[in-house]
Each structure stands twice: as structure tokens, then as C-alpha cells.
N, C-alpha and C positions, 0 to 999 in steps of 0.2 A: 357618671365620672366626668368632669371636663378634661380638657385638652390639657390646661395649665397643670394640673395634678400629675396627669400621666408623664409630662415631660418633667415635672421636677423628681418623681421617683425614678423615672429612667435616667436622670442626669445624676441622681445619687449613686446609683448603680454604676455608672461610668466611673465615678470618682472613686466608689470602692475598689474598682479593678485596678486602678493606678496608684492609690494612695493607700491601700490596704495593706501595706508591708510586702515582707517577701513572698507570701501564700499568694496574695492578689497577683503579684508581677508573674510569678510561676505559671498561675492559672491562666492569665491573659496572653502569656507568651505561648504557652501550649497550645491555647484555642487560634492564636493567631497564624501559627505555624500551620494547623491543620487546615483551617480556613485557606490560608494562603496558597497551599499547595493546590486546592480545589479550584481556587481564583484563577491561578495562573494556567491552568489548563482550560478553563472556561474561555479565558482570553485568547489562548491559543485558537481554540474553536472559533470564535467569533471571527480571527484573522485568515481563516480559511478560504473564505469567498475571494477575499483580496489577493491571497497568495495563488488562487487557480486563475484568476483574472489577469494577474500581471504575467505569469508564466504563458498564459494563452497569447496575451499581447506581445510577447517578447518573441515567441514561435512565429506568429503572425507575420512580425515586423521584418525577419530576416528570411522569411520564404522568398526562394530565387527562382522558381521556373513558372512561367505566366503561360498557362496551357491554351488560353484564349488567343494568343499572337505567336504561335509556333514558327510563323514563317517571316519573323522581323528580319530586315535588311540591315547590314553595318550601317551604323550612323554615329553622330557626335556623341550621344550618350549612350551607347551599346558597351555592352560588358558581357564576356562569354563566362559562364559558371559551370562547372564539372561536379557532380556528386562523386567524391572520393571516400565515402564513409568506410570506415573498416571497425574492427575489433581487436581487444587484447583480452585474451583468456575469455572471462564471462562478462566485459565491460564494453558497451558501445562508445565508439569514437566519431563524431561527426566530424566530416573533413569536407573542404571545399577547394577546388583549384580554379584560380579566377585569372582572366586575361584581359586585359583592357584595351579596347579598340577605339573608343572615342575620348577626345580630350575632357569631356564633361560626364564621363562614366560614373556610375554612383558607387561609393564605397559600401561594403557592408556594414551594418549596424556594430558598433564595438571596435571597429578598425579604423585606425587613422592615416592609413597608408597603404598602398598596392605594393605587395612583396614581389620582388623580382623572381624569375626562374631560380629555383635553389634556394630560396628564402620562405620563411613561413612564419606566421603569429599564432600563438597558442594560447589557451586559456591557462590560467595560474595552475589547475589541477594538472592538466596535460603536461606542462613543464617541470612539475615536481616529479610526476610519474617518469618522464624521460631521464631526468637525472639521477633517478633510484638505481640501485645495483642489479636490480634483478629483470630491468626493462631491457636487456640488451637486444633482444629479437626485435622489438618494437622500434628501438634507434636504428636498427639497419633497415625498417621499412620506412622509417620517416626520417631520413638523412639530411634533409633541409637545415639550412642554418636558422637558427630561431635569433629573429630581429626586433620582436617586441610580443605584448601581449594583447590578448582581445580585453576589451573593457566590460564591465558590467551589463551595458545594453545591448551587447551581442551574447548574452548568457543565459538559458532559462535555470541556471543552478550554480551556487557555488562550487561544486564539485564536478561539474560537467566538463568532460573531456571533448574538446574541439580544436581544431586549427584551421587557418586559412592559408594555402601557399600558392606561389606565383605558378601560372600556367603558360605553355607555349604551344603553338599549332593546334590549338583547340577547335578552330571553326571545322576543320574537316571530320570531327566527330560528333558535330551536334546533332542529334536525334530527337530533341523534345522531350526524352526521358530522363537521362542523367546528365546530359549536356545541352545546355540551351543558351540562346542570346537573350539578354534582357537589358532593359533601360531604367529599371528600378527594382528596388526590394520591397517586399511587402506582399501579403495575400489578400487580394481583392475579391475573391471570390465569395458569395456568401455562405454563412456558416449553416450546417444542417441543424434543423429545428427540431426535426421529429424525435422522439424519444421513446425506446422501449419502455413499456409500462412496469415490466419484471425488474429493469435495471433501475428504474425510478423507485420502485419498492425496495430494492436492495440499498441504495442510497439513503431512504429515509429510516430504515430499521438499522442500519450501521451506525447514523447519528444518534439515534435515540438509545442503543444499546451501550455506546461508547460514554454518552454523557449522563446517562442514570446513576452510575456508581460513583460518579462526581457529585451529584447531589447528595446521594446517601450519605458520603464522607463528610461534606459541608455540615450536614444535620447532625453528624455524630460527632464533629469537632466542636461546636458550639458547646456539647454538654460536658466537656472535658471537665474534671475536678468538681462534679456537682455535688458528692456527698459532702465534702469540706466546704463549699459553699453555703449548703443548707445548714450545716452547724453554725456558721457564722451568722446566719441570718436570723437565728435563734435570738442573738442579742438584740436585733431589733423590736422582736416582739417583747423583750424585757423592758424596753424604754418606752412602748405605749404603740407601736405600729400594728396595724391590723394583718390579716393574712393576704389580702388582696395587695396590700402595699408593699409587703416583703416579697412577692411574686413578681411584682413590677420591677423592683429594685434588682431581684435576679436576673429579670429579662435586661435590664440595664447594663449589667456586668457582660452578659452574652453579647449585648450590642457592642460594648466596648471591644470585647476581643474579635467580633465580626470586622468593625470598621479597621481595626490594627490588622487584622488579617487581609483586608483589601489593600492596605499599604503594602504588607509583604507579599501578597499575589502579584501586585504590580512589579516588586523589586524582582520576584522570583520569574516574571514573564520577561522583563527586560534581560535578566541574566540568560535565560533559556533563548530567548531572540538571538543574542549575539552568539550563543554556542551552536544554535541551528545553522549558522553560516559556515561552520567549520566541521559539519558531520552529514552522513549520508545513510539513509535508512531505505533499504529495499530499492536502491536504485534513485530515490528521490533526494534531490538537495535543493536549498533555497538559499536567497540572500536574506539578512535581517531585514533590509528596507521592505521586502515581501510582506511580511508578518505586520501588517497595520491593522488592528480590529477595527471593525465597524463602529463608528461613533454611537449609533444607536443601540447596538448589542452591548456594546461595553457600559453603557449609562445602564442597561437593563440590569446586567449582572452587578453593578454597584449599588443599584436599589435592592434588588431580589435578595442578595445574600444578607444584608443587615436584618431585612424585614423577615426572612426566614429564620434568623437567628432568634428573634423576639417571639415568633409565633411557636417554635420549635422549644423554646425555654418554658413559655407559658403552658402549652400542653404537656411536656414533660413532668411540669410539678401540679398536675393536677390532682394526682394521687397521694402527694406529700403533705403531711400535717406540720406545719412548724409552730412550735409553742415556744414561751419565754424558757423554759429549762431544757429544751432539747428539740430535737426531730424524731416525729414518730415515723419510723421507716422501717425499724427492725421488726416490728409486730408482722405477725403472719398475714401475706397481702391477699386480697382477695383473688381467687382462681380467674386467670383471663379466659374469656368468653370467646369460643370459636366462630360463631354464626356470623357475627360482623367482619371477620377477618377474611371470610370467604367471599364477601360481596364483592370485595376488589378485583380479584382475578376473575369472578364470573361476569362482572361488568366489563373487563376487559375482552373477554372472550364474546360476550354480546356485540360489542363494538366491531369487531372482526368480521363476525358471523354472516353479515349481509355480502361481504366480498367473496366467500369461498365460492370456488368454480369460475370466479372472473377472469382469469388467464389473460392473454394477450389481446383477445378479440373485441372486447368489451369496453376498451378506453382505460384511461389511467386509474390507479386506485386513489379511493379519497384519502387524500394526505391526512386530514384531521382525524378521520377514524382510525387511520393505521397509527399514527403518533398516539392517540388516546389509549388505543387498545393495546398496543405495546407497552406504554408507561404503567397502565394499571395492571397487566399481568406481571410486570417486573416489581411493581410495588408490592403485589402479593406476596414476593417472597419475604419482604421487610415487615409486612404484616402477620405472616404466618410463623415466620421463624421463632419469635418469642414464644408463642403459644407451644410450638413443637418442642424446643428446649425446656421450657417449664414441665410439659407432661411427660418428657423421658427423663428428667433427671430426677422427679418426683418418685420415679418407679426403681431408680437404680439401687441395688443393694449393697451389702457389706463388702469390704476388701482390705487391703493394705491401708497402711496410716497415710500414705500419700494419696491413695484414691478417696479414702473417707474425708481427708481435708479437701480435695477438689470437689467431690459431690457436694459436700456442706456448702462450700462457697457458692456452688452454682446453685444449689436450691435456695440461698438468701439472696442472691443478686442474679438471676438468669437473663433480666433483662439487659444488664450490662454485658454480660458473655454474647448475646445475641447481637447487640448493637456493633460489636467489635467485629464480627463475621458477616454482617448485613452486606457490606459493600463489595466484599469477595464473593458471596452468594449470588448476587445482582449480577455482578460482573460474568460469573461463569454460567448462569442461566441464559443471559442475553448470547454468550459465545456459543453455547450449545444450539442454540435456536439459529444462529447465523450460519453454523457450520452444516447444520443439515439443510438450509435454504441454499447456500452456496454449493454443497454436494449434489442437491436435487436438480439444480438449473444448470449446473456446470457443462453437462452434454448438449445443451441448446448453444452454448457459446464456444465449445472447444470441439473442433472438428478434425476427423482424420487428414491429414494433409495428402495423403495419396502417394507419397514418396516413398520408394523401396529403399529404406535406410540399411538393409542388409546387402544391397548391392553397392551402394554409395552413401557417402556420409556428408560430402560437401560438393556444392556447385560452385564454377566460376565462370562469370560473362564475360566475355572480352570486348573490347571496342573495335570498330571497323579498322582494317588493314593492321591487324595483327595476324600472324601466321599461325595457323592452327599446329601444323605439324613440328615446327621448332618449340612452340609453347607445350606441346603435349611432351616432348622429349625433356623439358626442362622440370616438369611436373613428375616424371617418372624418375628423375635423378634425385629427388627431394626426398630426405629422411623421412621414414614413416609412411609413405605413399605406396600403397601395394598394386592398385591397378588403376588406369587411366583411360576414360571412355571421352573422345575428343570428337565434336562435330563441327562443321563450318555450316550456318543455317542461313536461309533466305526465303523470300517469297517471289514468285514470278506470277504476273496477271496477264490476262489475254489483250490487255490494251493500257497504253502508256499512262492513262489518267483513268481513274474511277472504273477499274476492271470490273466485268460481271463474274468472270470464272478465274481459277486460279489453282495453282499447285504449290505445295512446301516444298523447299529444297533441303537435303541433309547431306552433307560430305562428310565421310570418314572413312578410316580403315575397315578393313572385313571384320575385325573383333568388335569394333565400335557398333557397326552397322547391325550385326547378330543381336546387339542389346535392344535395338527397337523393331527388329523384324524379322521373319523365319524366312532364311535364305536356303535355297536347294544346294548351291555351291557359289563360293566367292573368291575372286582374285583381282588384284589390283588391274583396273580398267574396265571393270564390269560396271554397269548401270542398271538399277531396278526401278520399279515402280510399285506402289503398295497398292493392292488391288481391292481389300476389302476391311480397309480401315473404318471405324466407325465415325459417322458424321462427314466422311469424306465422299462425295459423289462426283467431282469434278475431275480427280485424278484418273480413274479408269478411263473416263471419255477421251481426256487429252492425250493420254499416253498411246492411243490408238490414232494419231493424228501426227505421225513424224514429220518433220519440217516445218511445222506449224511455228510462226514467230511468238514468242512469250516476251514478257518484258519484266526484268528483275527489278525489285525497287519501285515499283509505281508510284505515282503520286496521288493524294487524296486531298479533297478541298479541306481547307483549314491546317493542313499538316505542312511540314517543312517541305521545300522542293527536293526531289530525288533525282538520281543520275539515269534512271529508267534505261537499262542496259538491255539491249535485244539479245534474245537467246533462242535458238530454234531448238525444239524437241528431237532428240538424236533417234535414230533407229536401232531397233534390236534391245529396246527395254525389256528386261527379264520380270516376269511376275514375282512379287514377294508377298508373304502373308504377315498381316500386322500381329502384334504381340503387345503385351504390356511393357511400356518402357520404362527408364528408371524413375521418371515422375509420376508412374500410376495411370498414365493415359495411353491411348494409340497414337502413334505417328504415321500420318500419312504421307503422300506426295512422292517426290522421286529421289532416290537414294543412290549417291554416286561415290564411287571410290576416287581417290585424288587424281590417278591418271586419266580419268574419264572426265574431268573437269575442264571447262575451257578458261585459259587464263584472264580472260577479259571480264569475266563475272565476278572475279575475286573482291572488288570494292563494293560490291553489294551483299556479300556474307559477313555474318557475324559469329565468332567463335563462341562455343559453349564446352566446358569442360566439366566431367564428373569425376570425383576422386574416391575412391576406396581406400580408407585409411586404417593403418594399425594404431588403434586407440592407446596401446600399451606405451608407444613412445611419448616421453614427456614434450608438451607443447607442440603436440603435431600439427593443431589446426593454425598455430602461429605460425610454424614453418611453411606450411602450405600457402598461407596468406603474404608471406614474404616472397616466395616464388611468384606469387600473382602479381605482386606489385613490381617485381624486377622485369616480367614479361610485359605486363601492361600497365604503366601507372592509372589507368582509367578502370581496371578491372573490378568487378564487383563479385568478392568472394562471400558465399553465404553458407551457413552450417544448415544441415537437414535436419528436420524433427519430425517424430511420428504424428504430431498433433499442432494445430494451430488455435490458438486463443483469440477471441474478439478482444480489440484495443481497448473498448469501453470496459468491458468485464474485467479484464486484466487491471485497468486503472482503479476500478472500485474496489478490487481484492486487495491491491497494493495498498490504497488509502486504509482499508480495513486494518492491514497488518501494521502500519505506520502508527494508526491511533491505537490499536493494542497494545504496542510498547509503551506509549505515553501513558496509557491508563494503568497498566501493570506497574510502571514506575510510580504513579501517583498512589496506588493500592499499597506497595511496599513501603514506601515512605509514611502515609499516613499510618498504616498499621503500626509501624514502629512508634511513631509519637503515641499513639493511643496506648500502646502497651507500656511504654515508659510512663504513662501518666497514672495508668492503674497500678503500677508498681509503686509510684510515687504515694499514692493513696494509702497503701497497704503496708508502708514503711515501718510504722509502729506495730502493727501486727507481726510482720515478719521477725521483727527486732525481739519483741516478746517471746515468741515460738523459740527463736534460738537461744535466748537468755534461760528458758526452762529446759533446755537440753535437745531440742529437736534437731535432727541431724540436717545439714545443709543439702545433702541428697535426697533425703525426703521431701524437703520444701520444693526443691528444683522440680523433682517428678510431679509433685503436686500442681505447680503451675503448667508444666507441660499438659497434664490431664486437664486442666481447666480451658486449655486452648484447644486441645483435642476433640473433646466431646463436643463442643459447639461448632466445631470445624466439620466434623464427620456429618453432623445433622445438618448443617448449612448446606453442604455439598450435595448430600442426597436429596434436599428439597429442591436444591437448583437444578439437578439434573431432572426431575420430575417436571418442574415448571419449564426449563428450556425445552425438553422433549415435546411438550404440550404444545408451547408457542411454534417451535419448529415445523410440528405437524400442521397447524393452522395455516401457517405461512405458505407451505407447501399445497395445501388445498386451494389456497386462494390462487396461486399460479397454475393450477390444474397440472401439478407434477405429481408422479407417483410418490407415495411416501415410504423411504427405505430408511432404515436405523444403521447409520454407520457407528458401530459401538466403538471401534478404534479411536474415532474421532472425540466421541462423547466422553470416553475415558480420559483420552488426552486433555481436553479441556478441563476435565475435573481435576486431573493430575497437575496441570499448571497451577491452579487455584490454590491445592493443596501445598505446592512447591512454594508459593509466595508466602504463605502462613508459615511454613516450618522455617524458611530463611529467617523470617522477622523474628520468630521464637528464638532462633539460636543466636540472634544479633542482640537480644535482650538479656541473655543468660550473664554476661559480664556486669552489667548495671544491677542485677538482681543478687548477685554474689557480693556486690558492694554493700547492697542495703541489709542484708543479712548478718548484721553485727550488733552485738548488744549495746552498744553506743548510741544505736538509733533511738533510744528510749529517752535521750537526753532532752530535756526542753528548757525554755527559758520563761 
């Protein structure tokens, strides 16, 4: 067969799709919508690398602490920047206080002016939040006058909450950690290139699992209206076309729908791109300009979708005989064979098998084998499900009228029923495998923080020159704060610069000191040394050298210059025994009550406050943050949690949740289109049954049964394949295999819920179709 003949036949199919009357247009439109939804998600996926790159570049461009030059002196380009991040309920707010020192000091990205003290520039999202009715406590914490907004170049997301306010007297608070002197913005440090093999495996599997259902739905969408199309093609046989020609014409119709689907998909993507700029999913937001698909990947989508439409149509029609007087489809079809359907998942297991036991110690996983193995296992769901549905429905017994109608329909067209739930089954199988993998490796990336959250739930770090006594009293007067443990802390070395020995300072009242050490007795004016703290060998030796000169705040090479305050070890230090403190460790060094402190060492001490809160008080954390801001504008309040999660692991998990939301939306929309297409094909049949007196309730139940039976079988198969894939992935990472049945059932339930919602949404159109006048024809 020459290329010209193929092109002519495909072109004829394209013309039939657009000039074949209402039926042709409806079929082309349904195909285009189904394909378009999938194409939109594929284009979104191709834009993810660009999105991540832009977000990383924006974050790097506004980095404002250069750790390589902490001892920078004031100059014509210098600017002092203070990290004043805060939180509002469960949302992070990025904050910076800036003080201009030089005439040529740099402006932060997205900022067009230096705010004066008492002024601030905010992101559009933060401005909306501050103007909302329920942000009264936040307005108290951020009372500065808003004099402008931060531009897009200074934000990593459209919904990011951030502000830049004017600072004053920040030079005395420079510590190289939260307050620094800089002469430029931007992170010049090299990025970390080492990648955890398990995290890389997670990323690969997440992409495959999220994209596989999209491909399944596109393949199903190009077959919409197949039965009516085949009946129309019988007319071509009547005028002399052979069987191969009509198959190519059918492929041309599918090609037309796929190309139109590309147009629809592009429109859907552009609409979604704009909508993405106004929403936030799991704390992630983007600007529309971030979502620029890679040209090469977009071109691949544009070529692959039409090609897939032609291939799928030709493959689907291999068992259909189109004759001049009709379509031979209703005869008893040959039974599906099982053996070749098992080859796909077995091949997938064979590709993954060599990597079992590899773990983290044997290099990265082979990406091609991982992608191929996971793809083949998930494709196994689509190949096995039609056989499972056919085998089960062939053995279903008698029942009510609705049951019999449903079973008979499934027995005649089990392939159509299986295609409808294929995408859901694949998505659930992948979700179960991912859930098992995430649950298995979570302990490697989630560690116990060590903090005693029963004794304190919040920590507030104060800047220098903030009196710990008055601060503690302000916190005790705050609503919802039950207990306050406050310390002034510092470090003393045996030399002004580069000390060899040293001891830690902790200043607090007796109640607070008893939280970090066991004291025989305590009253204001006492001084103690901890004699048995783990890892502290200097303190017991230095405590026995009363009168020895020590230097608080010693200087180190590469660090900022310090005050280096001289202090002599006092006589009469009482021994104290270490105990686990609030942070989960043991605190050594010298413990002093307020009256035992020489006032001259106060500039070298930094306050730290631990709060025990009454969680039943509404907004208790924000009340404490407001007090911290009032006590010290440069304070750093932090909530305490029992566990700490790796940032990279949390990012991948968040990406999975965002992708899952998009895929579930696609599943629901595509299923609804598929359901409406099937109902449209059965319009005359339903009208005939109603005309003969069949109750609508019976027909509705039959439609529900036709959906429920394939769903149940598909979810059962997906659970088996998902558990198998999850087990193999855990074996690959050398992680003990455990079955989280709650997660498995929840993933299965989500898949079932999507189908149930789609079925309920299709009931109103079903009621409209069940009318006798549906038999009318022209």
C-alpha cells in the first residue's frame, strides 16, 4: 500500500468527521474533549521542569545572606538585612527588614524603593490577607504602613505571603545568621549535586504513575462513538470499498478528533495556566509565566497523540468485520486469551528484578529499567481487566430485571465496560504502590526532633540587647501561655580568638534552671556548673580554676568580629547534674541566677524563651507570636513538632499530592464524557425499553449495575497489581515490606468515590434519554 492511498483514505475519514452531519460532529466533539483533557495535563507536565527552574532561580536571586563574607565592613554598597519570618496560623510568611547604609545599596528583587522605618512593601496575597476581616492579630503584628507591593520578580509564587519593611539600628544585631551586612542579592554558593537514589526513584515512579492514566484516557477517548461509526462505515463497503480501506477511513476520523483534541487541549491548558495563577495547592503556587512547556516535549505530545489515535483505532478494529449490509459485531465473540495478557506484567517484573536489594549503597537505579518496568506492570492492568470482566460476567447468575439487563449488556460488550474503568484502575494501582513506597521509606526521612512537646510547644529566640526578664513577664501575661522558661545564653572561651577550651552560659531563674539540670537547692544569687553533661569535658576542669579569665563571645576566623568581653570564673560554683532539657539534649556549662550575673557580660548573651501553651485557647500560637514581635521585632518564634521531615522528601510528597489532584480531576472529567457518550449510543435502546413499559427506576439501576460490576473488578485487580508493584519497589530500596491496609483501602475508596460521583452526575442526562420520543428519526 503506497503512502498516497493511505493519505487519501485518512483524508476521507477526516472529512467524514466534519461533514458527516450531526452524528459526526458530536463524535468528533466528544473525542476532542476527552483527548483535550489529557493533552492539557500532558502539557502541564511538560511545563513542570520550567516551573521548578524558575522558582529555584527566583529563590536564589533574592538570597540575602552571604556566609562567605560575614566580616564585611560598611561601604557605599552595603545593606543590612534581617530575617523576620513569621507565621499566620498554618501559613508561612517570609519577612525581611532592610536598612540602607550606602548610597549604592542594592534593592531586593521586585522592590522599587527602600521602605522607611514604619513602612513596608507586601506581596499582593499578603495585602489581601491583611485587609481581610479575620486577620486582626496579624495586623497587630505587622502594623507598618503599606506603601507598595512586591513585583513578580521578587516572589516565587502568586499566593506567596511576604513583606519587606524598613529597619533601624540593625547593625548592632548582626550575627551572620539572621542579620547580615550584604552588598548584593543572590546565592553564589554552588548547588548540591548529590542525589539520594531512593528520592530519585520516588521522582521517577511519581511521574510514571501520574502520567500513565492520562495515556489510558487518551487511548479510550479516540474510541468514543465506535459502534455508530462502524455502522456508518458499512455504507462505504456498499459502494465498493474493501475492508482495509474502511479501517483507514475510521482511523482518519479518529485522527480528526485527536487533532481537534490537540486544539482543545491547548485551549484547556491556556485556561488552566491562567487559573493556576490564582490558586494554591498544598502550599504551592505559581505565576502563569512559569508554566511554559518545553518546546521539544510539547512537539512530542503534538506528534504522539494523533499517531496514537490512528494506531489505537486500527488495533481496536482488528476483530470487527464491516460488510456492505452491516457490522458483524453482535455475534458471539471469541473468548479472550489469558496467556499473552500475563506477558506484560511479567515483563515488567523482569525489568525491575535485577535492581532488587540495590538500596542506597549501589548507586542510582537504572532509570530506563524503572520506567519500563513500572509502565509494563501498570499496562498489565489494562490488558488483564477485559479478560477478568469477561470471565466474571460470563458466570453471573440470574437476578432482578435491572440485574439481568446489566449483566446481559456486560456480556455483549465487556470490552467497553473495561475501557471505562481502565484509567481509574491504573491510577489506583499506581497510587497504592506509591503509598506503600512512601510509607516504607518515610522513617528514613522523618526523624524524631527530640523536643519535649509535653513540656513546651513553642520556642522564641531573641536578639541581643533584649532583656530576658521583662520579655519573660510579657509572655507570662499573654493569654494561653501557661508556663515560661527563659534563659540568656552565651559562650565563653579561654582565649579572645580561636579558643581551645570553653564553656556554655545559661542565665535564668531557679524554675527555669531546674528544667536543664538537677539542683540540690537554688535561690537567686547562686551559680552552678554542670559536672556530668554528655560531650562536655571542659566545664568540670574550668570550674575548678576560680579567678581564671574567660572571654565571652570570642572571635573565629571568617566570622564577624565580636565584643570579646572578659569574665572571671567565680568562686563557689555549686555542682549540678545534667538532665534532659526541653530540646531533648543535655546542657552543660555554667548556670547562673540573675543576681549572680555581672552586668558587663549582658551584651554577649542572647535570650531564648520556651513556652508551654494551652492549645484550647483560639489562636494561641498567634497570640504568642504577637507578644514576641512586641518584645523584640527581630525575634524568631518557632512551633515545636515531634518529628522533622527532610525538605526534599517533603517536596516530592507535596508534588505527588498536587499531581494526584490534577489526575483525579482529569479522571472525573474524562469519565463523565465517556459515560455521556455511552448513554448517547444507547439512546434508542433506552427509549425502546421505556416505550414497552420498562420502569425508569429499573433502567437506572441497570445502568448503575453496569458501572458497579466493572468498578469492583477493576479496583480488586488494581489492588493486587498495586501491592505487587509496591512490594517490588520496597525490595529495591532494601526496605522491610509492610502492608498499610488503611492506605490501600483509602486509595481504593478514592477511586470508587470518583466513579460514584461521575455516575450520579450522569443520572440527569439518563432521565432525559429515557423518553419514548427518543425513537423519532429523520
